[in-house]
N, C-alpha and C positions, 0 to 999 in steps of 0.2 A: 503492499499499500505505501509506503514511503520511500521515496526515493533512499536509494542505499549512500549515497553520497552525499547526501543531507543530512541523514539519521548520523552517518559518522561523527560529523560536525555538533550535533544537536547534545546539548546537555543539560539536566538538570538546576533549572534559577537558579535553587536552592543551596543544594550542593556542590553542583558540578560534577555531578556523576554519570556515566554514560548513561544513555537513554537505549532501550531495545522495546521493538513493537509487541506489544503484550500478546500473550498466548490467548487460543480461545479460552482453555481453562478457568483462564486468570480473569477473562471479561466476565466470563458467564459466574463466576462467584461473585464479582462485583454486582453487574448487572440484577440478579437473585435479592441480593439485600439491596439494593438499589427498588425495586420491585415491591419487596417488603418494608418501605419505607426507613430505613438503618443507617442509610449514608447521610453526612456531612459531608462538605467540602473542608480542604486544611481552613479556609476564612470561616468556617462555621454554620455555612448558609448550607439547608436543607439542599438534596441531589432526586429530582425527580425524574429525570430524562435519562434511557438507557444510553448504555455506550455501542457506540458499533466498533470502535476500535480504539486504540489508546497506545500510548508511550509509559514503559515500565522502567524506575529508574535501576539500577544496578544492583543494588540492596535489598529491590524486590517490595518495598514497602509503599510506594504511593504512586498512583498510576496518575499519567496527564491525557485528557481526554483528547482525542481527533474528533473535530464536527468540520464537518463540511470539508475535509480531506487536508483540516488545517491543525495543526498541532497548537495546545491551547498551552505555552509554559509560560504560566502565570502562577507561582506561591499560591495565593489561594485555591487557586482552581485545582489542585490535586484531592486525590481521592486516596484514603490509605487502605490498602487492601487486607489489611486487619480488622477481623470480625466486630474486636471489640471495640471500635471508632462510629 
């Protein structure tokens, strides 16, 4: 989905870790939590739209959404992959 050259230069805006395309499993788990109303972004806003794609931080803890084929790399838009958040 994301051009490999672009993906190579993208980084987490908070930690500067590398990003990779989120797997189907990560997206499925996150979308299930979104559908259940359990997800808030890092900025504290409730997330109601499921993700078609996302970029996951190297440590696997944050996913940044991709909307209309554009990565949204704003710290507050990050979504925790942990079910406890």
